[in-house]
PDB file of the backbone (N, CA, C, O) and the ligand in Angstrom, with CONECT records:
HET     ZN  A 101       1
ATOM      1  N   UNK A   1     -47.903  46.938 127.253  1.00  0.00           N
ATOM      2  CA  UNK A   1     -48.603  46.311 126.094  1.00  0.00           C
ATOM      3  C   UNK A   1     -47.868  46.683 124.809  1.00  0.00           C
ATOM      4  O   UNK A   1     -47.309  47.771 124.667  1.00  0.00           O
ATOM      5  N   UNK A   2     -47.896  45.734 123.889  1.00  0.00           N
ATOM      6  CA  UNK A   2     -47.309  45.941 122.574  1.00  0.00           C
ATOM      7  C   UNK A   2     -48.310  45.447 121.499  1.00  0.00           C
ATOM      8  O   UNK A   2     -49.030  44.465 121.684  1.00  0.00           O
ATOM      9  N   UNK A   3     -48.311  46.183 120.367  1.00  0.00           N
ATOM     10  CA  UNK A   3     -49.119  45.706 119.236  1.00  0.00           C
ATOM     11  C   UNK A   3     -48.153  44.917 118.385  1.00  0.00           C
ATOM     12  O   UNK A   3     -47.159  45.463 117.907  1.00  0.00           O
ATOM     13  N   UNK A   4     -48.427  43.650 118.188  1.00  0.00           N
ATOM     14  CA  UNK A   4     -47.525  42.715 117.447  1.00  0.00           C
ATOM     15  C   UNK A   4     -48.255  42.112 116.227  1.00  0.00           C
ATOM     16  O   UNK A   4     -49.423  41.725 116.244  1.00  0.00           O
ATOM     17  N   UNK A   5     -47.435  42.081 115.182  1.00  0.00           N
ATOM     18  CA  UNK A   5     -47.797  41.309 114.005  1.00  0.00           C
ATOM     19  C   UNK A   5     -47.105  39.949 114.125  1.00  0.00           C
ATOM     20  O   UNK A   5     -45.881  39.896 114.239  1.00  0.00           O
ATOM     21  N   UNK A   6     -47.850  38.869 114.101  1.00  0.00           N
ATOM     22  CA  UNK A   6     -47.313  37.586 114.391  1.00  0.00           C
ATOM     23  C   UNK A   6     -47.517  36.652 113.173  1.00  0.00           C
ATOM     24  O   UNK A   6     -48.320  36.924 112.280  1.00  0.00           O
ATOM     25  N   UNK A   7     -46.758  35.545 113.182  1.00  0.00           N
ATOM     26  CA  UNK A   7     -46.934  34.547 112.140  1.00  0.00           C
ATOM     27  C   UNK A   7     -48.272  33.888 112.355  1.00  0.00           C
ATOM     28  O   UNK A   7     -48.555  33.408 113.452  1.00  0.00           O
ATOM     29  N   UNK A   8     -49.112  33.854 111.317  1.00  0.00           N
ATOM     30  CA  UNK A   8     -50.419  33.236 111.403  1.00  0.00           C
ATOM     31  C   UNK A   8     -50.504  32.038 110.511  1.00  0.00           C
ATOM     32  O   UNK A   8     -49.599  31.204 110.467  1.00  0.00           O
ATOM     33  N   UNK A   9     -51.633  31.957 109.777  1.00  0.00           N
ATOM     34  CA  UNK A   9     -51.882  30.849 108.843  1.00  0.00           C
ATOM     35  C   UNK A   9     -51.342  31.265 107.480  1.00  0.00           C
ATOM     36  O   UNK A   9     -51.999  32.016 106.759  1.00  0.00           O
ATOM     37  N   UNK A  10     -50.174  30.794 107.127  1.00  0.00           N
ATOM     38  CA  UNK A  10     -49.563  31.232 105.868  1.00  0.00           C
ATOM     39  C   UNK A  10     -50.239  30.607 104.622  1.00  0.00           C
ATOM     40  O   UNK A  10     -50.001  31.041 103.495  1.00  0.00           O
ATOM     41  N   UNK A  11     -51.066  29.600 104.847  1.00  0.00           N
ATOM     42  CA  UNK A  11     -51.751  28.976 103.711  1.00  0.00           C
ATOM     43  C   UNK A  11     -53.074  29.689 103.400  1.00  0.00           C
ATOM     44  O   UNK A  11     -53.725  29.396 102.398  1.00  0.00           O
ATOM     45  N   UNK A  12     -53.467  30.642 104.287  1.00  0.00           N
ATOM     46  CA  UNK A  12     -54.684  31.423 104.036  1.00  0.00           C
ATOM     47  C   UNK A  12     -54.497  32.392 102.919  1.00  0.00           C
ATOM     48  O   UNK A  12     -53.391  32.898 102.727  1.00  0.00           O
ATOM     49  N   UNK A  13     -55.560  32.680 102.152  1.00  0.00           N
ATOM     50  CA  UNK A  13     -55.491  33.669 101.084  1.00  0.00           C
ATOM     51  C   UNK A  13     -55.723  35.051 101.573  1.00  0.00           C
ATOM     52  O   UNK A  13     -55.529  36.005 100.819  1.00  0.00           O
ATOM     53  N   UNK A  14     -56.147  35.217 102.850  1.00  0.00           N
ATOM     54  CA  UNK A  14     -56.401  36.539 103.406  1.00  0.00           C
ATOM     55  C   UNK A  14     -55.110  37.008 104.133  1.00  0.00           C
ATOM     56  O   UNK A  14     -54.625  36.362 105.062  1.00  0.00           O
ATOM     57  N   UNK A  15     -54.604  38.109 103.686  1.00  0.00           N
ATOM     58  CA  UNK A  15     -53.341  38.595 104.257  1.00  0.00           C
ATOM     59  C   UNK A  15     -53.476  38.824 105.770  1.00  0.00           C
ATOM     60  O   UNK A  15     -52.498  38.689 106.505  1.00  0.00           O
ATOM     61  N   UNK A  16     -54.683  39.169 106.234  1.00  0.00           N
ATOM     62  CA  UNK A  16     -54.926  39.426 107.628  1.00  0.00           C
ATOM     63  C   UNK A  16     -54.772  38.133 108.471  1.00  0.00           C
ATOM     64  O   UNK A  16     -54.582  38.204 109.685  1.00  0.00           O
ATOM     65  N   UNK A  17     -54.854  36.973 107.826  1.00  0.00           N
ATOM     66  CA  UNK A  17     -54.664  35.730 108.528  1.00  0.00           C
ATOM     67  C   UNK A  17     -53.223  35.207 108.400  1.00  0.00           C
ATOM     68  O   UNK A  17     -52.759  34.422 109.227  1.00  0.00           O
ATOM     69  N   UNK A  18     -52.535  35.654 107.357  1.00  0.00           N
ATOM     70  CA  UNK A  18     -51.096  35.264 107.218  1.00  0.00           C
ATOM     71  C   UNK A  18     -50.271  35.835 108.332  1.00  0.00           C
ATOM     72  O   UNK A  18     -49.465  35.141 108.951  1.00  0.00           O
ATOM     73  N   UNK A  19     -50.482  37.144 108.590  1.00  0.00           N
ATOM     74  CA  UNK A  19     -49.723  37.809 109.637  1.00  0.00           C
ATOM     75  C   UNK A  19     -50.691  38.662 110.434  1.00  0.00           C
ATOM     76  O   UNK A  19     -50.740  39.881 110.270  1.00  0.00           O
ATOM     77  N   UNK A  20     -51.463  38.015 111.300  1.00  0.00           N
ATOM     78  CA  UNK A  20     -52.491  38.795 112.072  1.00  0.00           C
ATOM     79  C   UNK A  20     -51.759  39.764 113.042  1.00  0.00           C
ATOM     80  O   UNK A  20     -50.665  39.494 113.538  1.00  0.00           O
ATOM     81  N   UNK A  21     -52.430  40.890 113.271  1.00  0.00           N
ATOM     82  CA  UNK A  21     -51.905  41.855 114.201  1.00  0.00           C
ATOM     83  C   UNK A  21     -52.843  41.891 115.416  1.00  0.00           C
ATOM     84  O   UNK A  21     -54.066  41.919 115.279  1.00  0.00           O
ATOM     85  N   UNK A  22     -52.231  41.888 116.608  1.00  0.00           N
ATOM     86  CA  UNK A  22     -52.996  41.838 117.821  1.00  0.00           C
ATOM     87  C   UNK A  22     -52.233  42.483 118.959  1.00  0.00           C
ATOM     88  O   UNK A  22     -51.039  42.769 118.868  1.00  0.00           O
ATOM     89  N   UNK A  23     -52.965  42.696 120.024  1.00  0.00           N
ATOM     90  CA  UNK A  23     -52.375  43.396 121.233  1.00  0.00           C
ATOM     91  C   UNK A  23     -51.957  42.276 122.215  1.00  0.00           C
ATOM     92  O   UNK A  23     -52.713  41.355 122.525  1.00  0.00           O
ATOM     93  N   UNK A  24     -50.708  42.423 122.678  1.00  0.00           N
ATOM     94  CA  UNK A  24     -50.171  41.451 123.651  1.00  0.00           C
ATOM     95  C   UNK A  24     -49.591  42.244 124.862  1.00  0.00           C
ATOM     96  O   UNK A  24     -49.012  43.321 124.716  1.00  0.00           O
ATOM     97  N   UNK A  25     -49.784  41.645 126.056  1.00  0.00           N
ATOM     98  CA  UNK A  25     -49.164  42.247 127.218  1.00  0.00           C
ATOM     99  C   UNK A  25     -47.641  41.975 127.206  1.00  0.00           C
ATOM    100  O   UNK A  25     -47.154  41.137 126.447  1.00  0.00           O
ATOM    101  N   UNK A  26     -46.918  42.697 128.057  1.00  0.00           N
ATOM    102  CA  UNK A  26     -45.474  42.595 128.053  1.00  0.00           C
ATOM    103  C   UNK A  26     -45.021  41.107 128.333  1.00  0.00           C
ATOM    104  O   UNK A  26     -44.021  40.630 127.798  1.00  0.00           O
ATOM    105  N   UNK A  27     -45.799  40.432 129.179  1.00  0.00           N
ATOM    106  CA  UNK A  27     -45.391  39.086 129.553  1.00  0.00           C
ATOM    107  C   UNK A  27     -45.508  38.149 128.340  1.00  0.00           C
ATOM    108  O   UNK A  27     -44.596  37.365 128.080  1.00  0.00           O
ATOM    109  N   UNK A  28     -46.620  38.224 127.599  1.00  0.00           N
ATOM    110  CA  UNK A  28     -46.811  37.368 126.440  1.00  0.00           C
ATOM    111  C   UNK A  28     -45.850  37.796 125.340  1.00  0.00           C
ATOM    112  O   UNK A  28     -45.343  36.962 124.589  1.00  0.00           O
ATOM    113  N   UNK A  29     -45.598  39.116 125.247  1.00  0.00           N
ATOM    114  CA  UNK A  29     -44.642  39.596 124.247  1.00  0.00           C
ATOM    115  C   UNK A  29     -43.239  39.002 124.484  1.00  0.00           C
ATOM    116  O   UNK A  29     -42.576  38.566 123.543  1.00  0.00           O
ATOM    117  N   UNK A  30     -42.807  38.994 125.735  1.00  0.00           N
ATOM    118  CA  UNK A  30     -41.464  38.466 126.054  1.00  0.00           C
ATOM    119  C   UNK A  30     -41.447  36.970 125.796  1.00  0.00           C
ATOM    120  O   UNK A  30     -40.420  36.436 125.377  1.00  0.00           O
ATOM    121  N   UNK A  31     -42.540  36.288 126.031  1.00  0.00           N
ATOM    122  CA  UNK A  31     -42.610  34.824 125.835  1.00  0.00           C
ATOM    123  C   UNK A  31     -42.519  34.440 124.402  1.00  0.00           C
ATOM    124  O   UNK A  31     -42.268  33.275 124.095  1.00  0.00           O
ATOM    125  N   UNK A  32     -42.713  35.379 123.496  1.00  0.00           N
ATOM    126  CA  UNK A  32     -42.582  35.085 122.054  1.00  0.00           C
ATOM    127  C   UNK A  32     -41.196  35.414 121.529  1.00  0.00           C
ATOM    128  O   UNK A  32     -40.998  35.463 120.315  1.00  0.00           O
ATOM    129  N   UNK A  33     -40.225  35.641 122.415  1.00  0.00           N
ATOM    130  CA  UNK A  33     -38.811  35.856 122.043  1.00  0.00           C
ATOM    131  C   UNK A  33     -38.631  36.937 121.012  1.00  0.00           C
ATOM    132  O   UNK A  33     -38.113  36.683 119.924  1.00  0.00           O
ATOM    133  N   UNK A  34     -39.068  38.186 121.353  1.00  0.00           N
ATOM    134  CA  UNK A  34     -38.900  39.304 120.354  1.00  0.00           C
ATOM    135  C   UNK A  34     -37.452  39.496 119.954  1.00  0.00           C
ATOM    136  O   UNK A  34     -36.561  39.525 120.804  1.00  0.00           O
ATOM    137  N   UNK A  35     -37.220  39.626 118.661  1.00  0.00           N
ATOM    138  CA  UNK A  35     -35.869  39.899 118.162  1.00  0.00           C
ATOM    139  C   UNK A  35     -35.016  38.642 117.963  1.00  0.00           C
ATOM    140  O   UNK A  35     -33.913  38.707 117.422  1.00  0.00           O
ATOM    141  N   UNK A  36     -35.552  37.483 118.415  1.00  0.00           N
ATOM    142  CA  UNK A  36     -34.744  36.241 118.235  1.00  0.00           C
ATOM    143  C   UNK A  36     -35.157  35.569 116.952  1.00  0.00           C
ATOM    144  O   UNK A  36     -36.199  35.872 116.370  1.00  0.00           O
ATOM    145  N   UNK A  37     -34.319  34.651 116.524  1.00  0.00           N
ATOM    146  CA  UNK A  37     -34.503  33.946 115.292  1.00  0.00           C
ATOM    147  C   UNK A  37     -35.789  33.135 115.232  1.00  0.00           C
ATOM    148  O   UNK A  37     -36.451  33.062 114.197  1.00  0.00           O
ATOM    149  N   UNK A  38     -36.135  32.517 116.385  1.00  0.00           N
ATOM    150  CA  UNK A  38     -37.291  31.631 116.460  1.00  0.00           C
ATOM    151  C   UNK A  38     -38.523  32.399 116.927  1.00  0.00           C
ATOM    152  O   UNK A  38     -39.524  31.793 117.308  1.00  0.00           O
ATOM    153  N   UNK A  39     -38.456  33.727 116.900  1.00  0.00           N
ATOM    154  CA  UNK A  39     -39.589  34.512 117.410  1.00  0.00           C
ATOM    155  C   UNK A  39     -40.843  34.305 116.591  1.00  0.00           C
ATOM    156  O   UNK A  39     -40.794  34.120 115.375  1.00  0.00           O
ATOM    157  N   UNK A  40     -41.983  34.340 117.294  1.00  0.00           N
ATOM    158  CA  UNK A  40     -43.281  34.291 116.643  1.00  0.00           C
ATOM    159  C   UNK A  40     -43.719  35.642 116.173  1.00  0.00           C
ATOM    160  O   UNK A  40     -44.809  35.772 115.615  1.00  0.00           O
ATOM    161  N   UNK A  41     -42.902  36.667 116.378  1.00  0.00           N
ATOM    162  CA  UNK A  41     -43.302  38.060 116.059  1.00  0.00           C
ATOM    163  C   UNK A  41     -42.628  38.488 114.749  1.00  0.00           C
ATOM    164  O   UNK A  41     -41.422  38.328 114.558  1.00  0.00           O
ATOM    165  N   UNK A  42     -43.470  39.047 113.844  1.00  0.00           N
ATOM    166  CA  UNK A  42     -42.956  39.556 112.581  1.00  0.00           C
ATOM    167  C   UNK A  42     -42.516  41.022 112.795  1.00  0.00           C
ATOM    168  O   UNK A  42     -41.431  41.420 112.369  1.00  0.00           O
ATOM    169  N   UNK A  43     -43.354  41.792 113.443  1.00  0.00           N
ATOM    170  CA  UNK A  43     -43.102  43.171 113.700  1.00  0.00           C
ATOM    171  C   UNK A  43     -43.900  43.620 114.942  1.00  0.00           C
ATOM    172  O   UNK A  43     -44.914  43.016 115.292  1.00  0.00           O
ATOM    173  N   UNK A  44     -43.430  44.668 115.583  1.00  0.00           N
ATOM    174  CA  UNK A  44     -44.172  45.165 116.717  1.00  0.00           C
ATOM    175  C   UNK A  44     -44.033  46.643 116.918  1.00  0.00           C
ATOM    176  O   UNK A  44     -43.077  47.250 116.435  1.00  0.00           O
ATOM    177  N   UNK A  45     -44.964  47.235 117.618  1.00  0.00           N
ATOM    178  CA  UNK A  45     -44.901  48.705 117.923  1.00  0.00           C
ATOM    179  C   UNK A  45     -45.522  48.881 119.308  1.00  0.00           C
ATOM    180  O   UNK A  45     -46.172  47.975 119.829  1.00  0.00           O
ATOM    181  N   UNK A  46     -45.313  50.051 119.891  1.00  0.00           N
ATOM    182  CA  UNK A  46     -45.915  50.356 121.168  1.00  0.00           C
ATOM    183  C   UNK A  46     -47.383  50.457 121.039  1.00  0.00           C
ATOM    184  O   UNK A  46     -47.888  50.873 119.996  1.00  0.00           O
ATOM    185  N   UNK A  47     -48.102  50.087 122.078  1.00  0.00           N
ATOM    186  CA  UNK A  47     -49.558  50.147 122.100  1.00  0.00           C
ATOM    187  C   UNK A  47     -49.999  51.587 121.926  1.00  0.00           C
ATOM    188  O   UNK A  47     -49.538  52.478 122.639  1.00  0.00           O
ATOM    189  N   UNK A  48     -50.914  51.815 120.953  1.00  0.00           N
ATOM    190  CA  UNK A  48     -51.472  53.171 120.789  1.00  0.00           C
ATOM    191  C   UNK A  48     -52.955  53.165 121.017  1.00  0.00           C
ATOM    192  O   UNK A  48     -53.644  54.138 120.706  1.00  0.00           O
ATOM    193  N   UNK A  49     -53.461  52.063 121.565  1.00  0.00           N
ATOM    194  CA  UNK A  49     -54.898  52.056 121.944  1.00  0.00           C
ATOM    195  C   UNK A  49     -55.798  51.542 120.809  1.00  0.00           C
ATOM    196  O   UNK A  49     -56.977  51.265 121.025  1.00  0.00           O
ATOM    197  N   UNK A  50     -55.238  51.420 119.610  1.00  0.00           N
ATOM    198  CA  UNK A  50     -56.110  51.088 118.452  1.00  0.00           C
ATOM    199  C   UNK A  50     -56.557  49.607 118.456  1.00  0.00           C
ATOM    200  O   UNK A  50     -57.428  49.225 117.674  1.00  0.00           O
ATOM    201  N   UNK A  51     -55.972  48.792 119.322  1.00  0.00           N
ATOM    202  CA  UNK A  51     -56.396  47.399 119.428  1.00  0.00           C
ATOM    203  C   UNK A  51     -57.074  47.094 120.768  1.00  0.00           C
ATOM    204  O   UNK A  51     -57.135  45.945 121.207  1.00  0.00           O
ATOM    205  N   UNK A  52     -57.567  48.127 121.384  1.00  0.00           N
ATOM    206  CA  UNK A  52     -58.256  47.945 122.680  1.00  0.00           C
ATOM    207  C   UNK A  52     -57.279  47.883 123.834  1.00  0.00           C
ATOM    208  O   UNK A  52     -56.158  48.381 123.731  1.00  0.00           O
ATOM    209  N   UNK A  53     -57.703  47.264 124.953  1.00  0.00           N
ATOM    210  CA  UNK A  53     -56.864  47.246 126.144  1.00  0.00           C
ATOM    211  C   UNK A  53     -56.682  45.867 126.734  1.00  0.00           C
ATOM    212  O   UNK A  53     -56.294  45.733 127.895  1.00  0.00           O
ATOM    213  N   UNK A  54     -56.961  44.821 125.936  1.00  0.00           N
ATOM    214  CA  UNK A  54     -56.896  43.431 126.478  1.00  0.00           C
ATOM    215  C   UNK A  54     -55.922  42.596 125.652  1.00  0.00           C
ATOM    216  O   UNK A  54     -55.973  42.563 124.422  1.00  0.00           O
ATOM    217  N   UNK A  55     -55.036  41.925 126.381  1.00  0.00           N
ATOM    218  CA  UNK A  55     -54.073  41.007 125.718  1.00  0.00           C
ATOM    219  C   UNK A  55     -54.836  39.923 124.981  1.00  0.00           C
ATOM    220  O   UNK A  55     -55.703  39.269 125.559  1.00  0.00           O
ATOM    221  N   UNK A  56     -54.519  39.729 123.709  1.00  0.00           N
ATOM    222  CA  UNK A  56     -55.241  38.734 122.900  1.00  0.00           C
ATOM    223  C   UNK A  56     -54.817  37.311 123.250  1.00  0.00           C
ATOM    224  O   UNK A  56     -55.445  36.342 122.825  1.00  0.00           O
ATOM    225  N   UNK A  57     -53.759  37.200 124.019  1.00  0.00           N
ATOM    226  CA  UNK A  57     -53.247  35.837 124.343  1.00  0.00           C
ATOM    227  C   UNK A  57     -53.774  35.391 125.726  1.00  0.00           C
ATOM    228  O   UNK A  57     -54.393  34.332 125.831  1.00  0.00           O
ATOM    229  N   UNK A  58     -53.537  36.182 126.773  1.00  0.00           N
ATOM    230  CA  UNK A  58     -53.941  35.733 128.099  1.00  0.00           C
ATOM    231  C   UNK A  58     -55.129  36.479 128.700  1.00  0.00           C
ATOM    232  O   UNK A  58     -55.635  36.091 129.753  1.00  0.00           O
ATOM    233  N   UNK A  59     -55.586  37.572 128.024  1.00  0.00           N
ATOM    234  CA  UNK A  59     -56.773  38.268 128.489  1.00  0.00           C
ATOM    235  C   UNK A  59     -56.504  39.356 129.536  1.00  0.00           C
ATOM    236  O   UNK A  59     -57.425  39.999 130.040  1.00  0.00           O
ATOM    237  N   UNK A  60     -55.241  39.540 129.841  1.00  0.00           N
ATOM    238  CA  UNK A  60     -54.903  40.611 130.807  1.00  0.00           C
ATOM    239  C   UNK A  60     -55.223  41.994 130.213  1.00  0.00           C
ATOM    240  O   UNK A  60     -55.061  42.205 129.011  1.00  0.00           O
ATOM    241  N   UNK A  61     -55.678  42.936 131.063  1.00  0.00           N
ATOM    242  CA  UNK A  61     -56.013  44.259 130.568  1.00  0.00           C
ATOM    243  C   UNK A  61     -54.903  45.229 130.897  1.00  0.00           C
ATOM    244  O   UNK A  61     -54.029  44.937 131.713  1.00  0.00           O
ATOM    245  N   UNK A  62     -54.941  46.396 130.253  1.00  0.00           N
ATOM    246  CA  UNK A  62     -53.929  47.398 130.527  1.00  0.00           C
ATOM    247  C   UNK A  62     -53.905  47.798 132.043  1.00  0.00           C
ATOM    248  O   UNK A  62     -52.844  47.991 132.637  1.00  0.00           O
ATOM    249  N   UNK A  63     -55.081  47.907 132.608  1.00  0.00           N
ATOM    250  CA  UNK A  63     -55.158  48.266 134.029  1.00  0.00           C
ATOM    251  C   UNK A  63     -54.531  47.188 134.889  1.00  0.00           C
ATOM    252  O   UNK A  63     -53.821  47.510 135.842  1.00  0.00           O
ATOM    253  N   UNK A  64     -54.760  45.959 134.596  1.00  0.00           N
ATOM    254  CA  UNK A  64     -54.211  44.856 135.371  1.00  0.00           C
ATOM    255  C   UNK A  64     -52.680  44.794 135.263  1.00  0.00           C
ATOM    256  O   UNK A  64     -51.961  44.489 136.215  1.00  0.00           O
ATOM    257  N   UNK A  65     -52.237  45.101 134.050  1.00  0.00           N
ATOM    258  CA  UNK A  65     -50.771  45.063 133.857  1.00  0.00           C
ATOM    259  C   UNK A  65     -50.081  46.166 134.670  1.00  0.00           C
ATOM    260  O   UNK A  65     -48.960  45.954 135.130  1.00  0.00           O
ATOM    261  N   UNK A  66     -50.689  47.302 134.859  1.00  0.00           N
ATOM    262  CA  UNK A  66     -50.084  48.404 135.549  1.00  0.00           C
ATOM    263  C   UNK A  66     -50.112  48.275 137.060  1.00  0.00           C
ATOM    264  O   UNK A  66     -49.457  49.045 137.763  1.00  0.00           O
ATOM    265  N   UNK A  67     -50.869  47.304 137.568  1.00  0.00           N
ATOM    266  CA  UNK A  67     -50.997  47.154 139.016  1.00  0.00           C
ATOM    267  C   UNK A  67     -49.645  46.583 139.581  1.00  0.00           C
ATOM    268  O   UNK A  67     -49.520  46.373 140.788  1.00  0.00           O
TER     269      UNK A  67
HETATM  270 ZN    ZN A 101     -50.802  38.395 127.851  1.00  0.00          ZN2+
END
């Protein structure tokens, strides 16, 4: 799991919606092309538990990912 800050709604006046931060599983993280020019990811860090244990994209949990 990775905690990722992604491109959101740039027209929003709330900074939390411009670059929302959420938890993503490794699979969804890789599908966003981390480090590439067309990546949907602004920044990322290792999961520290502060965003729960469920991928915000596909709903996979930390336990399921480790199986
Ligand atoms: Zn996922």
